[in-house]
C-alpha positions in Angstrom: 18.2 -7.6 13.6 19.3 -3.9 12.8 21.5 -1.9 10.0 23.2 -0.3 13.3 23.7 -3.6 15.0 26.1 -5.3 11.8 29.5 -5.5 11.0 29.4 -4.3 7.7 32.9 -5.3 6.8 31.7 -8.7 6.9 28.9 -8.1 4.4 28.4 -9.7 1.0 28.9 -7.0 -2.1 25.4 -6.9 -2.9 24.5 -5.7 0.5 27.4 -3.4 0.7 25.7 -1.5 -2.3 22.0 -1.7 -0.4 23.1 -0.1 2.4 25.0 2.7 0.4 21.7 3.3 -0.8 19.5 3.1 2.2 21.4 5.7 3.8 20.4 8.1 1.5 16.8 7.0 2.2 16.5 6.4 5.4 13.2 7.2 6.0 12.5 5.4 3.0 10.6 1.7 2.4 13.6 0.7 -0.4 11.8 -2.0 -3.2 15.4 -3.6 -4.0 14.7 -5.3 -7.0 16.8 -8.4 -7.2 15.7 -10.9 -10.3 12.1 -11.3 -10.5 11.2 -9.9 -7.0 11.6 -6.5 -5.0 12.9 -7.4 -1.6 12.8 -5.5 1.8 15.9 -6.0 4.2 16.5 -4.9 7.9 13.5 -2.9 9.5 12.3 -2.0 6.1 11.6 -6.0 5.9 9.9 -6.1 9.7 8.0 -3.2 8.3 6.4 -4.5 5.4 6.0 -8.1 6.3 3.5 -6.4 9.7 2.0 -3.7 7.2 1.6 -6.0 3.9 0.9 -9.2 5.9 4.1 -10.8 4.2 6.0 -13.7 5.5 9.3 -12.5 7.2 12.5 -14.7 6.4 16.3 -14.2 5.9 19.1 -13.9 3.4 22.4 -14.8 4.3 24.2 -12.0 3.6 28.1 -12.7 4.6 27.1 -12.3 8.4 26.6 -15.4 11.2 22.8 -14.4 11.4 20.4 -14.3 8.1 19.3 -10.7 7.8 15.7 -9.9 7.9 13.9 -10.0 4.4 10.4 -10.2 2.7 9.9 -9.8 -0.9 6.9 -9.3 -3.4 7.2 -10.2 -7.0 8.3 -7.0 -9.5 5.6 -8.0 -12.2 2.6 -7.5 -9.2 4.1 -5.0 -7.0 1.7 -2.1 -8.0 -0.7 -3.8 -5.0 1.7 -3.7 -2.3 3.4 -0.6 -2.9 0.1 1.6 -3.0 -1.0 0.3 0.4 2.1 1.3 2.0 2.1 4.8 0.6 -1.8 4.8 1.9 -0.6 3.8 5.4 1.8 7.0 5.3 5.1 5.8 4.1 7.3 6.6 1.6 8.5 3.9 -0.9 11.5 4.0 -3.4 11.8 1.7 -6.3 15.5 0.5 -6.6 15.9 -1.0 -10.1 18.8 -3.2 -12.1 20.0 -0.4 -14.3 22.1 -2.8 -16.1 21.6 -6.3 -17.7 22.6 -9.0 -15.5 23.3 -11.4 -18.3 25.7 -8.8 -19.4 27.2 -7.5 -16.4 30.6 -9.0 -15.7 30.3 -8.2 -11.8 28.0 -6.8 -9.6 24.5 -5.4 -11.0 24.5 -1.6 -11.4 21.3 -0.7 -9.3 19.8 2.9 -8.5 16.7 4.6 -7.2 14.6 5.7 -10.4 11.5 6.8 -8.4 10.1 7.7 -4.9 6.9 7.2 -4.1 4.8 9.1 -1.5 0.9 10.4 -1.2 1.5 13.1 -3.0 3.3 12.2 -5.8 1.1 9.1 -7.0 0.3 9.6 -10.9 -1.0 5.7 -11.4 -4.6 4.4 -11.6 -4.9 4.1 -8.4 -5.9 7.4 -7.4 -9.9 8.4 -7.4 -10.8 9.3 -10.7 -12.9 12.0 -9.4 -10.9 13.7 -7.2 -7.7 15.8 -6.5 -4.3 14.4 -5.3 -2.1 17.5 -4.2 0.7 18.0 -2.8 2.0 21.2 -1.1 4.9 23.3 -0.3 4.8 25.5 2.4 7.9 28.2 2.6 8.0 30.2 5.7 9.4 33.8 5.1 9.1 34.7 8.8 6.7 36.9 8.2 4.3 35.2 5.7 4.2 32.1 4.3 4.2 31.1 0.3 1.9 28.3 -0.3 2.1 26.1 -3.3 0.3 23.1 -4.3 0.5 21.0 -7.3 -1.6 17.5 -8.9 1.1 15.9 -10.8 -1.2 13.5 -11.6 -2.9 15.8 -14.0 0.1 18.6 -14.3 -1.9 21.5 -12.5 0.4 24.0 -10.5 -0.8 26.5 -8.2 0.5 29.4 -5.8 -0.7 32.1 -3.3 0.7 34.4 -0.3 -0.6 33.4 3.1 -1.0 35.7 6.1 1.5 34.6 8.8 -1.2 33.0 11.0 -1.6 29.7 12.1 -5.5 29.1 11.6 -5.0 30.7 8.4 -2.7 28.7 6.9 -4.2 25.4 8.5 -7.9 25.9 7.1 -5.7 26.6 3.6 -4.6 23.4 4.2 -7.3 21.5 4.9 -9.6 23.4 2.0 -7.2 22.0 -0.7 -7.4 18.5 0.8 -3.9 18.3 0.5 -2.3 14.6 0.9 1.3 15.4 1.4 3.0 18.6 2.4 7.0 19.8 2.5 8.3 23.1 4.5 11.3 24.3 4.8 13.7 24.2 8.1 12.6 27.8 9.7 8.7 26.4 9.9 7.2 26.5 13.2 7.7 22.7 14.6 4.5 23.4 16.8 2.7 23.8 13.6 4.0 20.9 11.9 3.3 18.6 14.8 -0.1 19.9 14.7 -0.8 19.4 11.2 0.8 16.0 11.5 -0.6 14.7 14.6 -4.2 16.2 14.6 -4.6 16.1 10.8 -2.4 12.9 9.8 -0.8 14.9 7.0 2.5 13.4 5.5 5.0 16.2 6.2 8.9 16.5 4.8 11.0 19.0 5.7 13.0 20.2 2.4 15.2 23.0 2.0 16.1 22.7 -2.1 14.9 25.2 -4.3 14.6 24.5 -8.2 17.2 26.8 -10.0 17.4 24.9 -13.6 16.2 26.3 -16.7 14.1 23.0 -18.1 11.0 23.9 -16.1 11.3 27.8 -16.0 8.1 28.1 -17.8 5.9 27.1 -14.9 6.9 30.5 -12.9 7.7 32.6 -16.0 4.2 34.6 -15.7 5.1 35.1 -11.9 6.8 38.3 -10.9 6.7 37.9 -7.2 9.8 36.5 -6.0 8.5 34.7 -2.8 5.9 33.1 -5.3 8.8 31.8 -7.5 10.6 30.5 -4.6 8.1 28.7 -3.2 7.0 27.1 -6.3 10.2 26.2 -7.0 10.7 24.7 -3.5 7.6 22.0 -5.0 9.1 21.7 -8.1 13.0 20.6 -6.6 11.1 18.1 -4.2 8.7 16.6 -7.1 11.8 16.2 -9.3 14.0 14.7 -7.1 11.2 11.9 -6.2 10.0 11.2 -9.7 13.1 11.6 -11.4 11.7 11.3 -14.8 10.1 13.3 -17.8 7.7 16.4 -16.1 7.0 18.3 -18.7 3.2 18.1 -18.5 3.6 20.2 -15.5 1.7 23.6 -16.8 2.2 27.1 -15.9 1.5 28.2 -11.9 -1.8 29.4 -11.4 -1.9 32.5 -9.2 -4.7 32.5 -6.7 -5.9 35.4 -6.0 -8.2 34.6 -2.9 -10.5 38.1 -3.4 -12.0 36.0 -6.4 -13.8 33.3 -4.4 -16.1 32.8 -1.5 -13.5 31.6 1.4 -14.9 28.9 4.3 -13.2 28.1 7.2 -12.7 24.0 7.4 -16.0 24.0 10.1 -18.0 25.7 8.1 -16.9 23.9 4.7 -17.4 20.2 7.1 -20.9 21.4 8.2 -22.3 22.6 4.6 -21.2 18.7 3.7 -20.2 20.2 0.2 -18.2 17.3 -1.1 -18.5 15.0 2.0 -20.7 14.4 5.1 -20.5 15.1 8.3 -20.5 11.6 9.8 -19.7 9.4 7.5 -17.1 11.6 5.3 -18.5 9.8 2.1 -19.1 11.3 -1.1 -22.4 10.2 -1.2 -25.4 12.1 0.0 -23.0 15.4 -0.2 -23.8 18.5 -2.4 -21.3 17.2 -4.8 -22.7 13.7 -5.3 -26.2 15.5 -5.7 -25.0 17.6 -8.8 -22.5 15.3 -10.3 -23.8 14.4 -13.4 -20.8 14.8 -15.2 -19.4 12.5 -17.9 -15.7 12.5 -17.8 -13.3 12.1 -14.9 -12.0 15.9 -15.6 -15.6 17.2 -15.6 -16.6 15.7 -12.2 -12.8 17.0 -10.7 -13.6 20.7 -11.9 -17.1 20.2 -10.7 -15.8 19.7 -7.3 -13.3 22.5 -7.6 -15.9 24.9 -8.5 -17.9 23.9 -5.3 -15.2 24.6 -3.0 -14.4 27.8 -4.6 -17.9 29.9 -5.2 -17.1 32.9 -7.3 -17.4 36.3 -6.2 -17.2 38.4 -9.2 -20.8 39.0 -11.1 -18.9 39.4 -14.1 -17.7 35.5 -13.7 -20.7 34.3 -12.7 -23.0 36.0 -15.8 -20.9 34.4 -18.0 -21.3 30.8 -16.4 -25.4 31.5 -16.5 -24.7 32.6 -20.3 -23.2 29.1 -20.9 -25.7 27.5 -19.2 -28.7 29.4 -21.2 -27.0 28.7 -24.3 -27.0 24.9 -23.8 -30.4 24.8 -22.5 -31.3 26.7 -25.8 -29.2 24.4 -27.9 -30.6 21.0 -26.3 -30.3 18.7 -29.5 -26.4 19.8 -29.7 -26.1 19.4 -25.8 -27.0 16.1 -26.0 -24.9 15.5 -28.6 -22.0 16.8 -26.6 -22.8 14.9 -23.6 -22.7 11.6 -25.5 -19.6 12.3 -27.2 -17.9 13.2 -23.9 -19.0 9.7 -22.7 -16.4 8.9 -25.0 -13.4 10.8 -23.5 -11.4 9.2 -20.6 -9.1 10.9 -18.4 -7.2 12.6 -21.2 -5.3 14.6 -17.8 -4.1 12.0 -16.0 -3.1 9.7 -19.0 -1.1 12.7 -20.7 0.5 12.5 -17.0 1.1 9.3 -17.3 2.3 9.2 -20.8 5.0 12.5 -20.3 6.4 10.6 -17.6 6.9 7.1 -19.1 5.0 4.7 -17.4 1.9 4.6 -19.6 0.8 0.8 -20.6 -1.3 -0.2 -23.5 -4.6 0.4 -22.2 -3.9 3.7 -21.6 -2.4 4.3 -25.3 -6.0 2.7 -26.5 -7.6 5.2 -23.9 -6.1 8.1 -26.0 -6.8 6.5 -29.1 -10.4 6.2 -28.5 -10.8 9.5 -27.1 -8.9 11.4 -29.6 -11.3 10.0 -32.0 -14.1 11.9 -31.0 -12.4 15.5 -30.5 -13.0 16.7 -34.1 -16.8 16.4 -33.6 -16.6 17.9 -30.2 -14.8 20.6 -31.8 -17.4 21.2 -34.4 -20.2 21.5 -31.6 -17.9 24.0 -29.3 -17.9 26.1 -32.5 -21.0 26.0 -33.2 -22.2 27.2 -29.6 -19.2 29.9 -29.6 -17.6 28.3 -26.4 -14.2 27.8 -27.3 -11.9 26.6 -29.9 -9.8 23.2 -29.4 -6.9 21.6 -30.7 -8.0 18.2 -32.2 -4.6 16.4 -32.7 -5.8 14.7 -35.7 -2.3 14.2 -36.3 -1.7 12.1 -33.0 -4.7 10.2 -33.4 -3.6 8.7 -37.0 -0.2 8.1 -35.4 -1.7 5.9 -33.0 -4.3 4.2 -35.2 -1.4 3.4 -37.5 0.7 2.1 -34.7 -1.8 0.2 -32.6 -3.5 -3.0 -33.8 -6.3 -4.5 -31.7 -6.7 -8.1 -31.7 -10.4 -9.5 -31.7 
């Protein structure tokens, strides 16, 4: 049974509300909260039952025939959601917005979040890899290419020549998980990206024009770049529907500062994954990665994929390495302290968005505990100064009780 085949006048009030929400999210599987379950109906149920290997049942909805239905427990829905997202589906979480015990009539429900490959921020993400969502804004003579990892808050942008090969190479070089394009974008290029490289793509035209997130583009003077970044921000805000204040000021990427590879060269050099197995093991990154934190591992990957061309920048990096080799005792102390630091970038993202759990807060507290010692070492070797966030650590220490 399909939604288009039913007599809506016979439907129960709950199912009428479901269809009203579903019409706004036609390309999305809706997890519709009913009691202790997230339930799916009609075509969503058929797809979910097949992809998640769930039993397809039926629900009385006022019609002569039961409508297709399947469901997952709300307290254990994440593995199911992540599996659908990994397969390329969009999933919308429709939550009960009022307490059923206090509601006189139908419980009010609404979409609180849309989850896609590029908007994941939970613990299912690979710790040592980025999770980029990108925007291609077609200006009909050049492209504005903006991308962000919303799990860490980093945002980047650049202008790309109006050339299909250059554009696709740029997208592949960043390993973008999801793309949004404006409606002017060439459909032939769109099909190539989608069918050949299996990247999730959405056509979207809105551009953010609010004030709350203007700080992200405040240093950008090029109107084209501002438009591209705000195109991406608009999409992120529409899907995440929460506090995204952990997004940082946008970084302008100047390609002249980096050695550029085409996708074939990058693959053949096996910089971050092997040619045959497409695995991290036995790649150059695997060989070099002795980092102690997930943040360091991601930074190393970024540097390997974007080699510097500036002699001044390269020499500055060599000077830092030389200092660490000379101050080997402090270096060992620093390594041991960094081993105690969890993924602060992604912890901050989850806390800002509001879906952090108790373990996240404990990991944050443990990480903050060693920051003063890290600060002292960095000051001693004249690297950089950091804020130890002592007040935040003391607040967490007073607020969290650990039971053994």
